[in-house]
ZAZA-50421 format. One record per residue (C-alpha): residue in one letter; x, y, z. Coordinates in Angstrom, 1 decimal, padded with zeros to 4 digits. Example, Ala and Ser with C-alpha at 12.3 -4.5 7.8 and 13.67 -1.06 7.14 Angstrom:
2
<rec residuo="A" u="012.3" v="-004.5" w="007.8"/>
<rec residuo="S" u="013.7" v="-001.1" w="007.1"/>
# end
This chain:
238
<rec residuo="X" u="076.1" v="112.3" w="047.8"/>
<rec residuo="X" u="074.4" v="109.9" w="050.4"/>
<rec residuo="X" u="073.2" v="107.7" w="047.9"/>
<rec residuo="X" u="076.9" v="107.3" w="046.3"/>
<rec residuo="X" u="078.2" v="106.5" w="049.5"/>
<rec residuo="X" u="075.9" v="103.5" w="050.0"/>
<rec residuo="X" u="076.5" v="102.5" w="046.8"/>
<rec residuo="X" u="080.3" v="102.6" w="047.3"/>
<rec residuo="X" u="079.9" v="100.8" w="051.1"/>
<rec residuo="X" u="077.9" v="098.1" w="049.2"/>
<rec residuo="X" u="080.7" v="097.4" w="046.8"/>
<rec residuo="X" u="083.3" v="097.2" w="049.5"/>
<rec residuo="X" u="081.3" v="094.5" w="051.3"/>
<rec residuo="X" u="080.6" v="092.5" w="048.3"/>
<rec residuo="X" u="084.2" v="092.8" w="047.1"/>
<rec residuo="X" u="085.5" v="091.7" w="051.0"/>
<rec residuo="X" u="083.1" v="088.6" w="050.4"/>
<rec residuo="X" u="083.9" v="087.7" w="046.8"/>
<rec residuo="X" u="087.9" v="088.3" w="046.7"/>
<rec residuo="X" u="088.5" v="085.3" w="049.1"/>
<rec residuo="X" u="085.9" v="082.9" w="046.8"/>
<rec residuo="X" u="087.9" v="084.0" w="043.8"/>
<rec residuo="X" u="091.2" v="082.9" w="045.5"/>
<rec residuo="X" u="090.1" v="079.9" w="047.1"/>
<rec residuo="X" u="088.9" v="079.3" w="043.5"/>
<rec residuo="X" u="092.1" v="080.3" w="041.8"/>
<rec residuo="X" u="093.6" v="078.4" w="043.8"/>
<rec residuo="X" u="091.9" v="075.0" w="043.7"/>
<rec residuo="X" u="092.7" v="075.8" w="039.4"/>
<rec residuo="X" u="096.5" v="075.4" w="040.1"/>
<rec residuo="X" u="096.1" v="072.2" w="042.4"/>
<rec residuo="X" u="094.4" v="070.5" w="039.8"/>
<rec residuo="X" u="097.0" v="072.0" w="037.0"/>
<rec residuo="X" u="099.7" v="070.5" w="039.3"/>
<rec residuo="X" u="098.2" v="067.4" w="040.2"/>
<rec residuo="X" u="097.8" v="067.0" w="036.2"/>
<rec residuo="X" u="101.3" v="067.7" w="035.8"/>
<rec residuo="X" u="102.1" v="065.2" w="038.5"/>
<rec residuo="X" u="100.0" v="062.2" w="037.2"/>
<rec residuo="X" u="101.6" v="062.6" w="033.6"/>
<rec residuo="X" u="105.4" v="062.6" w="035.5"/>
<rec residuo="X" u="103.9" v="060.0" w="037.4"/>
<rec residuo="X" u="102.9" v="058.0" w="034.0"/>
<rec residuo="X" u="105.7" v="058.8" w="032.0"/>
<rec residuo="X" u="108.2" v="056.9" w="034.9"/>
<rec residuo="X" u="106.4" v="054.2" w="034.6"/>
<rec residuo="X" u="106.8" v="054.2" w="030.7"/>
<rec residuo="X" u="110.4" v="054.9" w="031.3"/>
<rec residuo="X" u="111.0" v="052.1" w="033.9"/>
<rec residuo="X" u="109.0" v="049.2" w="031.2"/>
<rec residuo="X" u="111.5" v="050.5" w="028.7"/>
<rec residuo="X" u="114.6" v="050.0" w="031.1"/>
<rec residuo="X" u="114.3" v="046.7" w="032.3"/>
<rec residuo="X" u="112.4" v="047.8" w="035.1"/>
<rec residuo="X" u="114.7" v="050.5" w="036.3"/>
<rec residuo="X" u="113.4" v="053.4" w="037.6"/>
<rec residuo="X" u="114.5" v="056.9" w="036.0"/>
<rec residuo="X" u="117.2" v="058.3" w="038.1"/>
<rec residuo="X" u="117.5" v="062.2" w="039.8"/>
<rec residuo="X" u="120.2" v="062.1" w="037.1"/>
<rec residuo="X" u="122.8" v="060.5" w="034.9"/>
<rec residuo="X" u="125.8" v="061.7" w="033.1"/>
<rec residuo="X" u="125.6" v="063.4" w="029.6"/>
<rec residuo="X" u="129.7" v="063.9" w="028.2"/>
<rec residuo="X" u="127.5" v="066.0" w="025.9"/>
<rec residuo="X" u="126.7" v="068.9" w="027.9"/>
<rec residuo="X" u="130.8" v="069.3" w="029.0"/>
<rec residuo="X" u="132.6" v="068.1" w="032.1"/>
<rec residuo="X" u="130.2" v="067.1" w="035.2"/>
<rec residuo="X" u="127.1" v="067.3" w="032.2"/>
<rec residuo="X" u="123.9" v="065.8" w="033.7"/>
<rec residuo="X" u="120.7" v="064.6" w="032.8"/>
<rec residuo="X" u="118.2" v="065.3" w="035.3"/>
<rec residuo="X" u="114.9" v="063.5" w="035.5"/>
<rec residuo="X" u="112.8" v="065.9" w="033.5"/>
<rec residuo="X" u="115.6" v="065.3" w="030.9"/>
<rec residuo="X" u="115.4" v="061.6" w="030.8"/>
<rec residuo="X" u="111.5" v="062.1" w="030.4"/>
<rec residuo="X" u="111.6" v="064.1" w="027.6"/>
<rec residuo="X" u="111.0" v="061.3" w="024.8"/>
<rec residuo="X" u="107.2" v="060.3" w="026.7"/>
<rec residuo="X" u="106.0" v="064.3" w="027.8"/>
<rec residuo="X" u="107.9" v="066.1" w="025.4"/>
<rec residuo="X" u="107.0" v="069.2" w="027.4"/>
<rec residuo="X" u="109.3" v="070.9" w="030.5"/>
<rec residuo="X" u="106.4" v="072.2" w="031.7"/>
<rec residuo="X" u="105.1" v="069.1" w="033.2"/>
<rec residuo="X" u="107.7" v="068.9" w="036.0"/>
<rec residuo="X" u="106.4" v="072.3" w="037.2"/>
<rec residuo="X" u="104.1" v="073.9" w="040.0"/>
<rec residuo="X" u="101.6" v="076.7" w="039.4"/>
<rec residuo="X" u="102.1" v="077.5" w="043.0"/>
<rec residuo="X" u="105.6" v="077.5" w="043.1"/>
<rec residuo="X" u="106.8" v="081.4" w="043.8"/>
<rec residuo="X" u="108.9" v="083.0" w="040.9"/>
<rec residuo="X" u="109.2" v="082.8" w="037.4"/>
<rec residuo="X" u="110.4" v="079.4" w="035.4"/>
<rec residuo="X" u="109.9" v="077.7" w="039.0"/>
<rec residuo="X" u="109.8" v="074.0" w="038.6"/>
<rec residuo="X" u="108.1" v="073.1" w="042.0"/>
<rec residuo="X" u="108.1" v="069.3" w="041.4"/>
<rec residuo="X" u="110.6" v="067.1" w="042.9"/>
<rec residuo="X" u="111.7" v="063.5" w="042.9"/>
<rec residuo="X" u="112.4" v="061.6" w="046.3"/>
<rec residuo="X" u="116.3" v="061.5" w="046.8"/>
<rec residuo="X" u="118.3" v="059.2" w="047.5"/>
<rec residuo="X" u="115.8" v="056.6" w="048.2"/>
<rec residuo="X" u="114.1" v="056.7" w="045.3"/>
<rec residuo="X" u="115.8" v="058.8" w="042.9"/>
<rec residuo="X" u="119.5" v="058.3" w="042.4"/>
<rec residuo="X" u="122.4" v="059.5" w="041.1"/>
<rec residuo="X" u="124.0" v="057.6" w="038.1"/>
<rec residuo="X" u="127.0" v="060.0" w="038.0"/>
<rec residuo="X" u="130.8" v="060.2" w="038.5"/>
<rec residuo="X" u="133.7" v="057.3" w="037.5"/>
<rec residuo="X" u="132.3" v="055.3" w="039.1"/>
<rec residuo="X" u="128.7" v="056.1" w="039.7"/>
<rec residuo="X" u="127.9" v="057.1" w="043.3"/>
<rec residuo="X" u="124.6" v="054.7" w="042.9"/>
<rec residuo="X" u="122.9" v="052.3" w="040.7"/>
<rec residuo="X" u="119.4" v="052.1" w="038.8"/>
<rec residuo="X" u="116.5" v="051.3" w="041.8"/>
<rec residuo="X" u="114.8" v="048.3" w="040.4"/>
<rec residuo="X" u="111.0" v="049.2" w="040.8"/>
<rec residuo="X" u="110.6" v="044.9" w="042.0"/>
<rec residuo="X" u="112.7" v="046.2" w="044.7"/>
<rec residuo="X" u="109.9" v="048.6" w="046.1"/>
<rec residuo="X" u="107.5" v="046.7" w="048.7"/>
<rec residuo="X" u="104.9" v="048.7" w="049.0"/>
<rec residuo="X" u="104.6" v="050.7" w="045.5"/>
<rec residuo="X" u="101.3" v="052.5" w="046.5"/>
<rec residuo="X" u="102.6" v="053.2" w="050.0"/>
<rec residuo="X" u="106.2" v="054.7" w="048.7"/>
<rec residuo="X" u="106.0" v="058.7" w="047.2"/>
<rec residuo="X" u="108.6" v="059.5" w="044.2"/>
<rec residuo="X" u="107.5" v="063.1" w="043.3"/>
<rec residuo="X" u="106.0" v="065.6" w="045.4"/>
<rec residuo="X" u="105.8" v="069.3" w="045.6"/>
<rec residuo="X" u="109.0" v="070.3" w="046.7"/>
<rec residuo="X" u="111.3" v="073.5" w="047.0"/>
<rec residuo="X" u="114.0" v="074.9" w="048.8"/>
<rec residuo="X" u="113.4" v="075.0" w="052.2"/>
<rec residuo="X" u="112.7" v="079.0" w="054.1"/>
<rec residuo="X" u="113.8" v="077.5" w="057.7"/>
<rec residuo="X" u="115.6" v="074.6" w="057.7"/>
<rec residuo="X" u="115.1" v="074.0" w="061.7"/>
<rec residuo="X" u="111.1" v="074.1" w="061.2"/>
<rec residuo="X" u="110.6" v="070.6" w="063.2"/>
<rec residuo="X" u="106.4" v="070.7" w="062.1"/>
<rec residuo="X" u="106.9" v="069.3" w="057.9"/>
<rec residuo="X" u="103.5" v="071.3" w="057.7"/>
<rec residuo="X" u="105.0" v="074.6" w="057.9"/>
<rec residuo="X" u="108.2" v="074.6" w="056.0"/>
<rec residuo="X" u="107.9" v="076.7" w="053.4"/>
<rec residuo="X" u="109.8" v="077.6" w="049.9"/>
<rec residuo="X" u="112.8" v="080.1" w="050.9"/>
<rec residuo="X" u="112.8" v="083.0" w="048.4"/>
<rec residuo="X" u="114.0" v="084.1" w="046.1"/>
<rec residuo="X" u="112.7" v="080.8" w="044.8"/>
<rec residuo="X" u="115.4" v="078.2" w="043.7"/>
<rec residuo="X" u="114.3" v="075.1" w="041.3"/>
<rec residuo="X" u="113.7" v="071.7" w="043.7"/>
<rec residuo="X" u="114.7" v="068.9" w="041.2"/>
<rec residuo="X" u="114.4" v="066.8" w="044.4"/>
<rec residuo="X" u="113.4" v="066.5" w="047.5"/>
<rec residuo="X" u="115.7" v="065.1" w="050.4"/>
<rec residuo="X" u="115.1" v="062.4" w="052.9"/>
<rec residuo="X" u="116.6" v="061.3" w="056.3"/>
<rec residuo="X" u="118.4" v="059.1" w="054.9"/>
<rec residuo="X" u="120.7" v="061.3" w="053.0"/>
<rec residuo="X" u="122.3" v="062.2" w="056.2"/>
<rec residuo="X" u="123.6" v="065.7" w="056.1"/>
<rec residuo="X" u="122.1" v="066.3" w="052.8"/>
<rec residuo="X" u="118.7" v="066.5" w="054.7"/>
<rec residuo="X" u="119.8" v="068.9" w="057.2"/>
<rec residuo="X" u="122.3" v="071.3" w="055.5"/>
<rec residuo="X" u="120.9" v="074.5" w="054.9"/>
<rec residuo="X" u="122.6" v="074.7" w="051.1"/>
<rec residuo="X" u="120.8" v="071.0" w="050.0"/>
<rec residuo="X" u="117.8" v="071.6" w="052.3"/>
<rec residuo="X" u="115.1" v="070.8" w="049.5"/>
<rec residuo="X" u="112.0" v="069.3" w="051.4"/>
<rec residuo="X" u="108.3" v="068.4" w="050.1"/>
<rec residuo="X" u="106.3" v="071.9" w="050.5"/>
<rec residuo="X" u="102.6" v="071.9" w="051.1"/>
<rec residuo="X" u="101.6" v="074.6" w="048.6"/>
<rec residuo="X" u="098.0" v="073.6" w="048.5"/>
<rec residuo="X" u="095.8" v="074.4" w="051.3"/>
<rec residuo="X" u="098.6" v="072.7" w="053.4"/>
<rec residuo="X" u="098.8" v="069.9" w="051.2"/>
<rec residuo="X" u="101.6" v="068.8" w="048.8"/>
<rec residuo="X" u="100.4" v="067.1" w="045.3"/>
<rec residuo="X" u="102.3" v="063.3" w="045.7"/>
<rec residuo="X" u="103.0" v="060.8" w="043.0"/>
<rec residuo="X" u="103.7" v="057.1" w="044.1"/>
<rec residuo="X" u="105.5" v="054.5" w="042.4"/>
<rec residuo="X" u="101.9" v="052.6" w="041.4"/>
<rec residuo="X" u="100.9" v="055.6" w="040.0"/>
<rec residuo="X" u="098.3" v="057.2" w="041.8"/>
<rec residuo="X" u="098.6" v="060.5" w="042.8"/>
<rec residuo="X" u="097.5" v="062.4" w="045.9"/>
<rec residuo="X" u="097.2" v="065.6" w="047.9"/>
<rec residuo="X" u="098.9" v="065.4" w="051.3"/>
<rec residuo="X" u="100.0" v="067.2" w="054.1"/>
<rec residuo="X" u="104.3" v="066.7" w="054.5"/>
<rec residuo="X" u="103.7" v="065.6" w="057.8"/>
<rec residuo="X" u="101.9" v="062.5" w="056.5"/>
<rec residuo="X" u="104.9" v="061.7" w="054.6"/>
<rec residuo="X" u="107.1" v="060.8" w="057.7"/>
<rec residuo="X" u="109.8" v="062.5" w="057.6"/>
<rec residuo="X" u="110.5" v="063.4" w="061.0"/>
<rec residuo="X" u="108.2" v="064.3" w="064.7"/>
<rec residuo="X" u="105.9" v="067.4" w="064.0"/>
<rec residuo="X" u="106.9" v="068.5" w="067.3"/>
<rec residuo="X" u="110.2" v="067.7" w="068.2"/>
<rec residuo="X" u="111.9" v="067.4" w="065.0"/>
<rec residuo="X" u="113.3" v="063.5" w="065.3"/>
<rec residuo="X" u="113.6" v="062.5" w="062.1"/>
<rec residuo="X" u="111.7" v="059.3" w="061.1"/>
<rec residuo="X" u="114.5" v="056.3" w="060.5"/>
<rec residuo="X" u="114.3" v="054.3" w="057.4"/>
<rec residuo="X" u="111.9" v="051.5" w="057.7"/>
<rec residuo="X" u="109.6" v="053.2" w="060.1"/>
<rec residuo="X" u="106.0" v="052.4" w="058.7"/>
<rec residuo="X" u="105.4" v="056.0" w="059.1"/>
<rec residuo="X" u="108.2" v="056.5" w="056.1"/>
<rec residuo="X" u="106.3" v="057.1" w="052.9"/>
<rec residuo="X" u="109.9" v="058.1" w="051.3"/>
<rec residuo="X" u="111.6" v="054.6" w="051.7"/>
<rec residuo="X" u="112.7" v="051.3" w="050.0"/>
<rec residuo="X" u="113.7" v="049.7" w="053.5"/>
<rec residuo="X" u="115.9" v="047.2" w="052.6"/>
<rec residuo="X" u="118.1" v="049.9" w="050.4"/>
<rec residuo="X" u="121.9" v="050.6" w="051.1"/>
<rec residuo="X" u="124.2" v="052.4" w="048.7"/>
<rec residuo="X" u="125.3" v="050.8" w="045.6"/>
<rec residuo="X" u="122.9" v="047.9" w="045.9"/>
<rec residuo="X" u="120.6" v="047.2" w="043.1"/>
# end
């Protein structure tokens, strides 16, 4: 009996040691998958830009074939290049069928919808620092919109698909509890991000320059800390 208890104790100790190791390995695998997906989305975006005379893929564009108010989202528009909707997903996003990868709105990803359209294509040539301009990132519906520290942002549950993440120049859409889609650091506190020049990097959300982590004060358009902006952008331009 004592020997059996000793064996059980040893197994329990080994399990306590190994389970965290397995969990970290599983998360590393998810991060690698998310990074691969993000890289393919970024490359597809560059191909789209080449095919559309330098126009960056929009967040959404009118599609009358879908009925009144029908819209093709960026993932729909990139299908000719990726042929796989799963490429737009993050495996660490909670819930079934969660997308988890969102596009920068409204600085990079524009809504080409309405009559007349609410915005127009961003031209890649207008992006002054493509290596310092984020276009896609791990994103989700924010659990607590009033949390000042971007590194503490978490997915709200039940999960809502996030095909975009809002940026401070979006005004009330950035702060609203309904449209509060933000970048989420799902991978050990980091979010996998794709930049306009095609490179992919995992970064803390606070490093993207949305707001002051202590006070929640908004970081404005044109601030060198803001990696989400196109500094000379105004609504309806380009």
